[in-house]
N, C-alpha and C positions, 0 to 999 in steps of 0.2 A: 504494498500498498502505499513505501515511503519511496515507491520509482518519482525519480526528479526528470524524468525523460520527456518528450512530448509536446513541446514548447519549441518556439525558435531563443527564445528568450531563457529556457532553462525553467520556464513555469510548466508545471503541468495540466494540461487544455481537460476542462470537464464539459461535457456537454450536455445541453436540458433538451431531454423529445418534449412532445405535445404530450404525451404520458405521463410526466412529470418524473420519467426517470432519468437518473443520469448515469454520464457514462465515461469512465475514466479511458482517454486513450492511451497514456501512457502505458497502463496495466492490460489495455482491452476487456475491460471487465465491467458491468455496471455496481457502481457504486449507493449508496446511502448517507444521508445526510451525518446521521453517523459517523461512516467513513469519513467523510469530510474535516467532523471535526478530530476525527483522532489525527488527521492529516495535520491539521493545524496547531495541533499542541505538540505535533512531530518535528515543529518548523517546517514542514513542505506546503514551497507557495505555489498557489494553481488559480486558475482561474476560470470565470464556469461563462460559457455563451450559449446562447439562444441556439437548438439545434436549426432552426426554421429562420430564422433571420440574422442568425451569428450576431445578439447584441450579446455587449457586455454585461451578462447580470449575474455579476461575483457579489456585490455589494446586499443583493434582495437576498439570497442564495445566503449569506452568511448569516443577515438578521432571522432568516429562518432555522439555524444553525441555535444562534441564541435564545430567539424564541421557544427551540425545542428543550435546550439547555434551562433555562428559567421553567417551565411547566414540571420538570422534574421537582419530587417533592425534595429538601433538604438541599437543593442546588441554587437556592435563589443568591443572587452575585449585586443585583441592583434594587435598590431601597426605591418602593413606592414615588415618596419625598420626589428622588433623583428622578422616576421617572416621569413624572409631572412637569419640573424641572425643564426639561428635555424636549419633553413635548412642546412647553411654553417658548420656545426659542423658535420654531419653524415661523416661519414669515418675519422672525424679530427681526429690525437692523443688524443684531448679530452674530446674527446667521452665520452670516459668509466667515468670520473668524473662528469659531467656535471649535469646527472641526478641528482644525490645525492646534490649536489651543487641545483640546482636550487630549490629544494625539502624541504632544507635547508632553501633559500631563502623566500622563501612564507609562510614555521610554523613561519620564523621570522617575517615575513612583519605580518600575520594575529594575531601575540602575539601583536604585537605592537596595532593592531587594536583593541583587547581585552582591553587592556592598555588603549586607549582613551575614549573607551566609558565606562570605569568605570569612568574615569576624568571628563567626564561629567554629568555624573549620579550624582555626589556629587557637582560637579560645579552648578549645574543644568541649567534652561534656562538663563542665566543671560544675562549681556550687552559683546558685544564681542567674543561673541561663536563662532559663523561662521566665523568668521577672524580666530581665532583658528584651526577650523576643517580645513579652506581652508590652512593654514598654514605648519599643519601637512600633508596633504597630497601631498606639492609641497614638504617638504623634504622626501616623501616615496617615490616619482616619482626618486628625486635628488639621492636617496641611492640606486636605482634600476639602474639606467643610469649606477652610476661607476661601478655597480656589471656589467654590459655587455663590459663595456670599458675594464675592468679588463682581461678577454678574448681577444678582442679586439680590442685595445682603436682606431682604423681609421675608423672601418667597420661601428661602431654604432654609431646614432647620431640624437635626435629624431629633426625632422624638427623644429618642433613648438618651438622650445626653443627658448626663446629670448636671444639677446647679454647679457654679464652680465655687471650686473653694481653695483653699491656700492651695497652691502647687504641690505635688508630694518631690521628695530627693529622687533623683532618677540614680538609674542602677548603675551602677559598674560600666558595664559592659555596654552601656546606649552612650554610654560618654564619649567612648570614641568614635560616634556619629555624629560629635556636636558639629566638628568642620563639615561635614555636607549637608546636613542639616540646614546652616548657617549659608550655605550655597543655594539651596531651594528656594531660601527665605530672598536671599538678594534677584534672584529667579523669577518668584512671583512677584515683587518689586516692578518689577520692569517692566514683567505682560499685564501690573494693575495700570502702568503708564501707558502700557501700550493702547489699552482699554479707554482710556480718560481721552486719548485723542483722538482713539474712531468717535467715540459717542460725541464728540463735541463739532464731530465736521456735518 
């Protein structure tokens, strides 16, 4: 399934027929949305074309994969409030800017997670490691909340977020990521400045 042949640019070509069947031209076999989901997780790049019109329908198919994943019990990844917020941006003046912003945010998030894994590998399974990981997750969620509030400060709020209390002392392993967090804060500030410039146009 991870065969990467089938397209001139190295991407696997998937064709969707009128009967909704998906055909992998690289492996010469029919596949399902679940197969395509596995390919994404394996890092296999593919493009989906309508077999009749040759239209690129990759975005639609990827959206269907997300729908299937969200429909599975215990697999929910997108908070309801985030989905409402996202829908609200369709037709909004900021719509053209949002895709690249979200892409950059997720790329930064993934890069930060990779750094955390590297730190864990160097630290080993020492005492307090679980607490450091939980602290990093909390910081990542807080960073994402702030990013969404930059677009609409009154509409986005995580309902499960507790009332603000005195800041907890950072876990020892989390201190190693302070430099990364500072860099992220600077990036967020720069993006907020860009948003303000766009809003004034």
